[in-house]
C-alpha positions, 0 to 999 in steps of 0.5 A: 111731219111736225110743224108750226106757223111762222111767228105772226101768221095762221095758215089754213089747214088743207081742206079745212079753211076754217081751221088754223095752224098757229105759231103756239101749237105743234101739229102733225100733216101730211107731206102734201104739196100744199104743206111743202109749198108753205114750208118753202115759202116760210109760212110753216117751220119745221117743229124741230126748229121751233122747239130748239129755239124755246130751250135756248130762250129758258137757258138764257133766262135761267143764267140771269 
C-alpha cells in the first residue's frame, strides 16, 4: 500500500528504526499490523488522499 507520514511527523519503518517515512515521500509498505495501526491512529496517510490534495492546490494557484 502507498502511504505518506502525516504533516509534521516522521514514522520509523518497521524493522528499520533509523529509516523514516516522511510527509514528502510516498512509500510502498506491506499491510502489516504496524502500518495498519499507524494508519488508524493518523500517523500515516494513504498516498491517494495525499495526492488528491496536491493537484487541488496547484489548480487553485493556477486560477489566481
